[in-house]
C-alpha positions in Angstrom: 0.0 0.0 0.0 1.5 3.3 -1.1 0.7 5.9 1.5 3.9 7.9 1.4 2.0 11.1 0.8 0.6 10.9 4.4 4.1 11.7 5.7 4.8 14.5 3.2 3.3 17.5 5.0 2.5 17.8 8.7 0.9 21.3 8.4 -2.6 20.1 7.8 -4.5 18.8 10.9 -6.1 16.0 8.9 -2.8 14.2 8.6 -3.0 13.3 12.3 -6.1 11.3 11.5 -4.6 9.6 8.4 -1.4 8.7 10.4 -3.6 7.1 13.1 -5.5 5.1 10.4 -2.2 3.8 9.0 -0.9 2.9 12.4 -4.0 0.9 13.3 -3.9 -0.9 9.9 -0.2 -1.7 10.3 0.0 -2.6 14.0 -3.5 -2.9 15.4 -4.4 -6.0 17.5 -7.0 -8.3 16.0 -9.9 -8.2 18.4 -13.6 -9.4 18.5 -16.2 -6.8 19.2 -19.8 -6.4 20.3 -21.1 -6.3 16.7 -19.4 -9.5 15.6 -17.6 -7.7 12.7 -14.1 -7.8 14.2 -11.7 -4.9 14.5 -8.0 -3.9 14.4 -7.4 -1.9 17.5 -4.9 0.1 19.5 -5.3 1.8 22.9 -4.8 5.4 23.8 -3.0 6.8 20.8 -1.7 10.4 20.9 -4.3 13.1 21.1 -5.7 14.6 17.9 -5.6 18.4 17.9 -7.6 20.6 15.5 -7.4 24.4 15.3 -10.8 26.1 15.3 -9.2 29.6 14.8 -10.6 32.0 12.2 -13.9 30.0 12.1 -12.2 26.9 10.9 -14.4 23.8 10.8 -12.4 20.5 10.7 -14.6 18.5 8.3 -12.4 15.8 6.9 -11.6 16.3 3.2 -10.2 13.0 2.2 -13.8 11.8 1.9 -17.1 13.6 1.8 -18.7 13.9 5.3 -22.5 14.0 5.9 -22.5 17.6 7.1 -26.2 17.9 7.4 -26.4 14.8 9.5 -23.7 16.1 11.8 -25.5 19.4 12.4 -28.9 17.8 12.8 -27.6 15.3 15.3 -25.8 18.0 17.3 -29.0 20.0 17.5 -30.9 16.8 18.6 -28.3 16.4 21.4 -28.6 20.1 22.4 -32.4 19.8 22.8 -32.1 16.7 25.0 -33.9 14.5 22.6 -33.6 10.7 22.7 -36.1 9.8 19.9 -34.2 8.6 16.8 -37.4 8.9 14.7 -37.1 12.7 14.8 -33.7 12.5 13.0 -35.0 9.8 10.6 -37.8 12.0 9.5 -35.2 14.5 8.4 -33.3 11.9 6.4 -30.7 11.4 9.1 -30.7 7.6 9.5 -27.5 7.2 11.7 -29.5 6.1 14.8 -32.0 3.9 13.0 -30.2 0.6 13.6 -29.8 1.2 17.3 -33.5 2.3 17.6 -34.9 -0.6 15.6 -37.4 -3.1 17.2 -34.9 -5.9 16.8 -32.0 -4.0 18.4 -34.0 -2.8 21.4 -35.5 -6.2 22.0 -31.9 -7.6 21.9 -30.9 -5.1 24.6 -33.8 -6.1 26.9 -35.7 -2.9 26.1 -38.8 -4.5 24.5 -41.0 -2.2 26.7 -39.7 0.8 24.7 -41.3 1.9 21.4 -39.2 1.8 18.3 -36.9 4.8 18.1 -36.7 5.3 21.9 -33.0 5.1 22.6 -33.3 5.6 26.4 -31.3 8.2 28.4 -28.5 8.7 25.9 -26.4 11.8 25.1 -28.9 14.6 25.0 -30.7 13.4 28.1 -27.5 13.3 30.1 -26.4 16.7 28.8 -29.7 18.4 29.8 -31.2 16.3 32.6 -28.4 14.3 34.3 -29.8 12.4 37.3 -33.4 12.7 36.3 -35.5 9.5 36.3 -36.0 8.4 32.7 -39.4 7.3 31.6 -39.5 7.4 27.8 -38.6 9.6 24.9 -42.0 11.3 24.9 -42.0 12.5 28.5 -41.5 16.1 29.5 -38.3 16.6 31.6 -38.4 20.3 31.9 -36.7 21.4 35.1 -35.6 17.9 36.0 -32.0 16.7 36.6 -28.9 18.8 36.1 -28.7 20.9 33.0 -24.9 20.4 32.4 -24.9 22.2 29.1 -26.4 25.4 30.6 -24.1 25.1 33.6 -21.0 25.0 31.3 -22.2 28.1 29.5 -22.8 29.9 32.7 -19.3 29.0 34.1 -17.7 30.1 30.8 -19.4 33.5 31.1 -19.1 34.1 34.9 -16.2 31.8 36.1 -14.0 31.3 33.1 -11.0 29.9 35.1 -13.2 27.2 36.7 -11.6 23.8 36.3 -14.9 22.0 36.4 -16.5 23.2 33.1 -17.4 19.6 32.2 -20.1 18.0 30.2 -20.5 14.2 30.9 -22.7 11.7 29.0 -21.4 8.8 31.1 -23.9 7.9 33.8 -23.3 4.3 35.1 -26.8 4.2 36.7 -28.5 4.8 33.4 -26.3 2.7 31.1 -28.6 -0.4 31.4 -31.5 1.7 30.0 -29.5 3.0 27.0 -29.8 1.4 23.6 -26.0 2.2 23.2 -23.7 3.5 26.0 -22.0 6.7 25.1 -18.8 6.4 23.0 -17.8 10.1 23.3 -18.4 10.3 27.0 -17.0 13.5 28.5 -15.5 16.8 27.5 -14.0 19.8 29.4 -13.9 23.4 28.3 -11.0 25.8 28.9 -11.1 29.5 28.5 -7.9 31.2 27.4 -8.1 34.7 28.9 -6.6 37.7 27.1 -3.1 38.8 28.1 -2.9 41.8 30.4 -1.3 43.7 27.5 -4.5 43.5 25.4 -7.4 43.3 27.8 -9.9 44.3 25.1 -9.3 41.1 23.0 -11.9 38.3 23.3 -11.2 35.2 25.4 -10.7 32.0 23.4 -12.5 28.7 24.0 -11.0 25.2 23.7 -12.6 21.8 24.2 -11.0 18.5 25.3 -13.1 15.4 24.6 -12.5 11.8 25.7 -13.9 9.0 23.6 -13.8 5.5 25.1 -14.6 3.7 21.8 -13.6 5.2 18.4 -14.8 3.8 15.1 -12.1 5.4 13.0 -13.7 4.9 9.6 -17.3 6.1 10.2 -17.6 7.5 13.7 -14.5 9.7 14.2 -15.1 12.0 11.2 -18.6 12.7 12.7 -17.2 13.2 16.2 -14.5 15.6 15.2 -16.9 17.8 13.3 -19.6 17.5 16.0 -17.4 18.6 18.9 -15.9 21.3 16.7 -19.4 22.6 16.0 -20.4 22.4 19.7 -17.3 24.4 20.6 -18.2 27.0 17.9 -21.8 27.2 19.1 -20.8 27.6 22.8 -18.2 30.2 21.9 -20.9 32.1 20.0 -23.3 32.3 23.0 -20.5 33.1 25.5 -18.8 35.9 23.4 -15.6 33.9 23.1 -13.6 32.8 20.0 -13.4 29.0 19.3 -9.7 28.1 19.6 -8.9 24.4 19.6 -10.5 20.9 19.8 -8.4 18.1 21.4 -9.6 14.6 21.2 -8.2 11.7 23.3 -9.2 8.2 22.2 -9.3 5.0 24.3 -10.0 2.0 22.1 -9.2 3.3 18.6 -10.3 0.7 16.1 -10.9 0.0 12.4 -13.7 -2.5 11.6 -12.4 -5.3 9.4 -14.9 -4.6 6.6 -13.6 -0.9 6.4 -10.0 -1.8 5.7 -10.2 -1.6 1.9 -12.1 1.7 2.0 -9.6 3.2 4.4 -6.7 2.0 2.3 -8.3 4.0 -0.6 -8.8 7.1 1.6 -5.1 7.0 2.6 -4.1 7.6 -1.0 -5.8 11.0 -1.0 -4.2 14.3 -0.1 -6.1 16.5 2.4 -7.5 19.8 1.2 -8.1 23.1 3.0 -10.7 22.8 5.8 -13.9 24.9 5.3 -15.1 27.7 7.6 -18.2 28.2 9.6 -20.4 31.3 9.2 -23.5 32.2 11.1 -26.6 33.0 9.1 -27.9 35.0 12.1 -25.7 37.0 14.4 -26.5 37.7 18.1 -28.0 34.3 19.1 -27.5 34.2 22.8 -29.5 31.1 23.7 -28.1 27.8 22.6 -31.6 26.3 22.1 -32.4 29.0 19.4 -30.0 27.5 16.9 -31.6 25.8 13.8 -30.0 24.0 10.9 -30.3 27.1 8.7 -28.1 29.1 11.1 -25.0 27.0 10.1 -23.4 28.1 6.9 -20.4 25.9 5.9 -18.2 27.7 3.3 -15.5 26.4 1.1 -15.9 22.6 1.7 -14.0 21.1 -1.1 -13.6 17.4 -0.4 -12.7 14.2 -2.2 -15.7 12.0 -3.1 -17.6 9.9 -0.5 -16.4 6.4 0.4 -19.0 3.9 1.3 -18.6 2.1 4.6 -21.1 -0.2 6.4 -22.2 0.7 9.9 -21.8 -2.1 12.4 -24.7 -2.2 14.8 
């Protein structure tokens, strides 16, 4: 496999991802997995770091990413939703497998209606600790709204070392269709230096992901947490600065190997930028899909990869 171009230029952030793919393909342990597909895996590779400065949006360019799906899923998280049919109706099918009748029954969740994923990401972000009933119940004012707490701390206590958003709740995991893969993140505010007190603070995000599907999942996760950081920066009057991702089990599914070998032959292109269609949004729940304008996304063609459920 000729992938020499991956080593030619380290100035593009996407090369970190390509080098990780190559390392897993070359040295990964052969391991069974929950889905029965089988993986090549390494544990705790070096962190991936992506600049968000100047409105940069790290959408991978060595294959086309499903940008609309990434944005709609993030908004679904932000609104605390756990109903996969809301995404499916918008043509975003990424949760359909985990919300299917057969999958829920296999998880011992036959009492849930199809599409009810249980207390997954959005529920934990907005109602941590609340008692989960079903995806149609009203949880207003229940549990801890971690997302709003993070926003308040960034605004009022920017040096707080506890600006943390956690989706990992051991008590609720048995009720989830799928335990969270991207499970916790921490925000850090870079304050302006004393010599330029009028400049805006900068916002960085560090995310830990216990299980990382490098072919399909990680391109989504990179873009999603970059967008989340941009969104939170917008409502806190800070500038998005950097996204850092630390992976636990970083793996390639065995049926993705050929597709990733093809992707490794491609040279990254310039990342696009994010522009807001409406300025002055100060409530994170006010964002809609139409507010996200992605400019200059020039990627290589899509590469089909099967999702293991």
